[in-house]
C-alpha positions in Angstrom: 20.0 16.6 1.1 21.6 16.1 4.0 25.1 15.5 5.1 24.3 12.3 6.5 22.6 11.6 3.6 25.6 12.4 0.7 28.1 10.7 2.8 26.0 7.7 2.8 25.3 8.0 -0.7 29.5 8.1 -1.2 30.4 5.3 1.0 28.2 2.7 -0.8 28.4 4.2 -4.5 29.3 1.3 -6.1 27.8 0.8 -9.5 29.6 -1.1 -11.4 32.4 0.1 -14.8 30.6 -2.1 -17.8 32.9 -4.0 -19.7 29.5 -3.0 -22.9 28.8 0.3 -21.4 29.9 2.2 -24.9 27.1 2.3 -28.1 29.1 1.3 -30.1 31.3 -1.6 -28.7 33.6 -3.8 -31.0 32.2 -6.9 -31.6 32.2 -9.6 -34.6 29.6 -8.8 -37.1 27.6 -12.4 -36.1 27.6 -11.1 -32.6 24.9 -9.7 -31.0 24.9 -6.9 -29.0 24.8 -7.4 -25.9 21.4 -5.9 -23.4 23.9 -3.6 -21.4 24.6 -1.8 -25.4 21.4 -1.6 -26.6 20.0 -0.4 -23.1 22.1 2.3 -23.3 21.7 3.2 -26.8 17.7 3.5 -26.1 18.4 5.8 -22.9 20.3 7.6 -25.4 17.1 7.8 -27.8 14.9 9.0 -25.1 16.7 11.8 -23.8 17.9 13.5 -26.6 15.3 12.8 -28.6 12.2 12.2 -26.6 10.3 9.3 -24.7 8.1 9.2 -28.2 10.9 8.2 -30.9 11.8 5.1 -28.5 11.8 2.6 -31.4 14.0 -1.2 -32.5 14.5 0.4 -35.1 15.5 3.7 -33.7 18.2 2.0 -31.5 19.3 -0.7 -34.3 20.4 2.9 -36.3 22.6 3.8 -33.4 23.8 0.1 -33.1 24.7 -0.8 -36.9 22.8 -3.5 -36.6 19.5 -5.0 -37.4 16.3 -3.8 -36.3 15.2 -7.4 -36.1 18.2 -8.7 -34.1 17.2 -6.0 -31.2 13.8 -7.5 -31.1 15.4 -11.3 -30.9 17.6 -9.7 -27.8 15.2 -8.0 -26.0 11.6 -9.7 -26.7 9.2 -7.1 -27.0 8.5 -3.3 -26.6 8.5 -3.8 -22.5 11.7 -6.0 -22.2 13.4 -3.5 -24.1 12.0 -1.2 -21.0 13.4 -3.2 -18.6 16.8 -3.2 -19.7 16.7 -0.2 -19.7 15.7 0.1 -16.2 17.7 -2.3 -14.5 21.4 -0.6 -16.8 20.2 2.6 -14.8 19.5 0.6 -11.0 23.1 -0.3 -11.5 23.9 3.6 -10.7 22.3 3.1 -7.0 24.3 2.0 -3.8 24.0 -1.0 -2.2 23.5 0.5 1.6 25.5 -1.3 4.4 22.6 -3.3 6.0 23.4 -1.5 9.4 22.7 1.5 8.4 20.2 3.4 10.9 17.6 2.4 9.0 15.9 6.4 8.5 19.6 7.3 7.1 19.6 3.8 5.0 16.3 4.4 3.7 16.5 8.5 2.6 19.8 7.2 0.7 18.3 5.3 -1.2 15.3 6.9 -2.7 17.3 10.0 -3.3 19.4 8.2 -5.0 16.6 6.9 -7.1 15.3 10.3 -7.4 17.9 11.4 -9.1 18.6 8.9 -11.1 15.3 9.1 -12.3 15.6 13.2 -12.4 18.0 12.0 -14.9 15.6 10.8 -17.5 12.8 11.4 -16.8 11.4 9.8 -20.7 12.5 6.7 -19.2 10.0 7.2 -15.8 7.4 8.9 -18.5 7.6 4.9 -20.9 6.7 3.1 -18.0 4.2 3.9 -16.5 2.1 2.1 -15.7 4.2 -0.9 -15.2 6.5 -2.7 -12.4 10.1 -2.8 -11.9 11.1 -5.6 -11.9 14.4 -6.1 -13.1 16.7 -7.8 -10.5 19.5 -5.4 -10.0 17.0 -2.7 -9.1 14.8 -5.7 -6.9 18.8 -6.1 -5.0 19.7 -2.7 -4.9 16.4 -0.8 -3.8 14.0 -3.4 -3.7 14.6 -6.3 -1.0 17.0 -4.6 1.2 14.4 -1.5 1.8 11.9 -4.4 2.4 14.6 -6.4 4.6 16.0 -3.5 6.4 12.8 -2.0 7.6 11.5 -5.3 8.8 15.0 -6.3 10.9 14.2 -2.8 12.3 10.6 -3.5 13.7 7.7 -3.3 10.9 5.4 -6.0 10.1 6.0 -7.2 7.0 2.8 -5.5 5.8 3.6 -1.9 6.9 6.7 -2.7 5.5 5.7 -3.2 2.5 2.9 0.2 2.5 6.1 2.4 3.3 7.9 1.4 0.6 4.8 1.9 -2.2 4.3 5.6 -0.3 8.4 6.2 -0.8 8.5 4.8 -3.8 4.9 6.3 -5.5 5.9 9.7 -4.8 9.3 9.8 -6.1 7.6 8.6 -9.2 5.3 11.3 -8.9 8.2 13.8 -7.7 9.6 12.8 -11.4 6.9 13.3 -13.3 6.3 16.0 -12.7 8.8 18.3 -14.2 11.8 17.8 -16.5 14.5 19.3 -14.6 17.3 18.9 -16.8 16.3 21.9 -19.0 14.3 24.1 -15.7 14.5 27.3 -17.4 12.5 25.8 -20.1 9.8 23.4 -17.8 9.6 27.9 -16.0 8.2 29.1 -19.4 6.4 26.6 -19.9 5.3 26.9 -16.7 4.8 30.9 -16.9 2.7 30.9 -20.8 0.1 28.5 -19.5 -0.3 30.2 -16.3 -0.6 33.6 -18.1 -3.7 31.7 -19.7 -5.5 31.5 -17.1 -8.4 33.1 -15.8 -7.6 36.1 -13.3 -12.2 35.4 -12.3 -12.1 31.8 -12.2 -8.1 31.0 -11.1 -7.8 33.8 -8.7 -5.2 32.1 -7.0 -2.6 30.0 -9.4 -3.0 33.9 -11.7 -2.1 35.7 -8.1 0.2 33.9 -7.0 2.4 32.8 -10.1 5.4 34.3 -7.8 5.0 31.3 -4.9 3.8 29.2 -7.2 6.5 28.6 -10.8 10.0 28.9 -8.1 8.6 25.4 -6.2 8.1 23.5 -9.8 11.7 23.1 -9.9 13.2 23.1 -6.3 14.1 19.5 -5.5 13.8 20.2 -2.3 9.9 20.5 -2.5 10.9 15.8 -2.6 13.5 16.0 -0.3 11.3 17.6 2.5 9.1 15.6 1.8 10.7 11.8 2.0 12.4 12.8 5.4 8.4 13.8 6.0 7.5 10.5 5.2 9.8 8.7 6.7 9.7 10.6 10.6 6.1 9.4 9.7 7.1 6.0 9.0 9.2 6.2 12.1 7.0 6.8 14.6 4.3 5.2 14.1 6.1 1.4 13.3 9.1 1.9 14.7 7.8 3.8 18.2 
């Protein structure tokens, strides 16, 4: 990540302190847990036990409430995932619109990547589902599209560029669990060692090159900058 982007993120990071961010907040017996509190509990289940462990019952146990209470608050499982995604989106910076387009774009998507890298289980659960939460829309989607159009892109081009950057980010997060890079490398090394060298000569013969790239964050940062430069050259002259 460039120093310019780091400074931009540090300057405009405005994630609020949420009053209901603790898993076990103070409330009366008749008061249902706030949606944000449910999201924190759900994320703790995903991060600590794996995405397959998430359920209304698992969240309810962490909050000392009935699973029906959690269900009514969320509506359905997608509602629970939406709450988790929007809770994480509060960690994204509100980049000033007068920031240089390339720097602002890199700052927004770098922040998204770094948030999702810390919670890969949620990204896996959200696969195939659009993220329509108000925090994500207001901190990432709307300002990125608006700034792209203001910089000179046609609306259709702005949407295409956004989609490329977004899909790159989700793909990079889904590829490997960066929270335990040693384990990820061990798993990959074992898989490569089991391959037939005659059938997979490059993968087996170049393991020392293949393995480090799996957990190297620079692969994402370099690809992000390449897409940003290409978009600027194509649409902004």
